[in-house]
C-alpha positions in Angstrom: -6.4 23.4 6.9 -2.8 24.4 6.5 -0.9 22.3 4.0 1.5 19.8 5.7 5.1 19.9 4.3 5.9 16.3 3.6 9.3 16.9 2.2 11.4 16.5 5.4 9.7 13.2 6.2 10.0 12.1 2.5 13.7 13.0 2.6 14.3 10.9 5.8 12.3 7.9 4.5 14.2 8.0 1.1 17.6 8.2 2.9 16.7 5.3 5.2 15.5 3.2 2.1 18.7 4.0 0.2 20.9 3.2 3.1 19.1 -0.1 3.8 19.4 -1.1 0.2 23.2 -0.5 0.2 23.8 -2.1 3.5 21.5 -5.1 3.3 22.4 -6.3 -0.2 25.9 -7.6 0.7 24.5 -9.2 3.8 21.7 -11.0 2.1 23.9 -12.0 -0.8 25.7 -14.4 1.5 22.5 -16.1 2.7 20.8 -16.8 -0.6 21.4 -19.5 -3.3 23.6 -18.3 -6.1 20.8 -18.8 -8.6 18.7 -16.2 -6.7 21.5 -13.5 -6.8 20.4 -12.0 -10.2 16.8 -11.5 -9.1 18.0 -10.2 -5.7 20.3 -7.7 -7.5 17.5 -6.4 -9.7 15.3 -5.9 -6.7 17.9 -3.9 -4.8 19.0 -1.8 -7.8 15.4 -0.8 -8.4 15.0 -0.1 -4.6 18.2 2.0 -4.6 17.2 3.8 -7.8 13.8 4.8 -6.6 15.0 5.8 -3.2 17.9 7.8 -4.7 15.6 9.6 -7.1 13.1 10.5 -4.4 15.9 11.7 -2.2 17.3 14.0 -4.9 13.9 15.2 -6.0 13.1 16.3 -2.4 15.8 18.9 -2.7 14.7 20.2 -6.2 11.8 22.1 -7.7 10.2 18.8 -8.5 10.1 18.0 -4.9 8.8 21.4 -4.0 5.9 21.0 -6.4 5.0 17.4 -5.8 6.4 16.5 -2.3 3.4 17.9 -0.4 1.0 15.7 -2.3 2.7 12.4 -1.3 2.0 10.4 1.8 4.5 8.0 3.5 3.6 4.6 4.9 6.1 3.0 7.2 5.4 -0.4 8.6 7.6 -2.1 11.2 7.6 -5.5 12.8 6.3 -7.7 10.0 7.9 -10.8 8.6 10.1 -10.5 5.5 8.8 -11.5 2.0 5.2 -11.2 3.2 2.7 -10.2 0.5 0.3 -7.5 1.7 -2.5 -5.5 0.1 -3.1 -1.8 0.7 -6.6 -0.4 0.3 -8.0 3.1 0.3 -11.1 3.2 2.4 -13.8 5.7 3.3 -13.5 4.4 6.9 -10.6 2.7 8.6 -12.5 -0.5 9.5 -13.3 -2.9 6.7 -16.3 -1.4 4.9 -17.4 -0.6 1.4 -16.6 0.8 -1.1 -12.8 0.4 -1.1 -10.1 0.8 -3.7 -7.0 -1.3 -3.9 -4.0 1.0 -4.0 -1.0 -1.4 -4.0 0.1 -5.0 -3.5 3.6 -5.2 -2.2 5.9 -7.4 -0.2 7.8 -6.4 3.0 11.1 -6.8 1.1 10.3 -3.9 -1.2 7.6 -1.3 -0.8 7.0 1.4 -3.4 3.8 3.3 -4.2 2.0 6.6 -3.9 -1.3 7.8 -2.6 -2.9 11.2 -3.3 -5.7 13.3 -1.9 -7.8 12.8 -5.1 -8.8 9.2 -4.4 -12.5 8.4 -4.7 -14.9 5.9 -6.1 -17.8 6.8 -8.3 -20.3 4.8 -10.4 -22.8 7.1 -12.3 -25.1 4.2 -13.0 -25.7 0.4 -12.7 -23.9 -1.7 -15.3 -23.0 -5.3 -15.9 -19.6 -6.2 -14.3 -17.3 -9.0 -15.4 -17.4 -12.1 -13.3 -13.9 -13.6 -12.9 -14.0 -15.3 -9.6 -17.4 -17.0 -9.1 -16.5 -19.5 -6.4 -15.3 -19.2 -2.9 -16.9 -17.2 0.0 -16.7 -13.9 -1.9 -17.7 -14.3 -5.6 -17.7 -11.4 -7.9 -20.8 -9.4 -8.4 -22.3 -9.4 -11.9 -23.5 -5.8 -11.5 -22.1 -2.7 -10.0 -24.3 -0.5 -7.7 -24.6 3.2 -8.6 -22.9 5.5 -6.2 -22.0 9.2 -6.1 -18.4 10.2 -5.5 -17.1 8.7 -2.2 -13.7 9.9 -1.0 -11.3 7.2 0.4 -9.1 9.0 2.8 -8.3 6.0 5.2 -5.8 3.2 4.7 -6.2 -0.5 5.5 -3.5 -3.2 5.2 -4.5 -6.9 4.7 -2.6 -10.2 4.8 -2.7 -11.8 1.4 -3.9 -15.2 2.7 -5.4 -16.7 6.0 -2.2 -18.8 6.2 0.0 -15.8 6.4 -2.2 -14.4 9.1 -2.1 -17.7 11.0 1.7 -17.8 10.7 1.8 -14.4 12.4 -0.3 -15.6 15.3 -3.6 -14.0 14.0 -7.0 -15.5 13.2 -7.2 -17.4 9.8 -10.5 -15.7 8.8 -11.0 -15.3 5.0 -11.7 -11.8 3.7 -12.2 -10.5 0.1 -9.4 -7.9 0.2 -7.0 -9.3 -2.5 -7.2 -10.0 -6.2 -9.0 -13.4 -5.9 -10.9 -12.4 -2.8 -9.2 -15.0 -0.5 -7.2 -12.6 1.7 -6.5 -12.9 5.4 -7.6 -10.4 8.1 -6.7 -6.7 8.3 -3.2 -6.1 9.6 -3.3 -2.3 10.2 -5.6 0.6 9.6 -5.8 4.3 10.3 -8.7 4.2 12.9 -6.7 6.6 15.1 -8.0 9.3 12.7 -11.7 10.4 12.8 -14.0 8.7 10.3 -14.2 11.8 8.1 -10.7 13.0 8.6 -8.5 10.2 7.3 -4.8 10.9 6.8 -5.0 11.3 3.1 -7.3 14.3 3.6 -4.3 16.2 5.0 -2.4 16.0 1.7 -2.4 18.9 -0.7 -4.4 18.6 -4.0 
């Protein structure tokens, strides 16, 4: 498979992120309480710094070496300040095993995914039990599994209440830190099962 040059898309995404940070900060500053301004400023400064760095790097040798190994995730139409969980999956639909990649809000999204994502457990071992109540308690032992690549992406609501507020079912799923997440919001099921989008990235 021919490598896909991600740098033009990365450049556009970084430029949009930088412009949105610079334009939205003054507007949002008028709508929040004065006590929230320092935290808001920190968030937007980090947002602008990361976006600016990525934009500059996409024109340099660093971008040439690393840009093809990055994937972009653009999500539109979600409510602001909504906590979501991004998982890397072997299949797009909720199945196992899966690997949590990022937890982020729709105010600020930053993260990276690579082609070298997989799950492996050479043998059975005791596992820590942190959450032992609720519909999805922790397992006290991990199953043995050979390497399983996780080339698909799945996005989950943090809670059933968030899902219900968005007009979705309030079903509880295990896809957050304490295993009380809402339903899946988006996935990459438009790609074949064994050809998830992360497989197109360059190692």
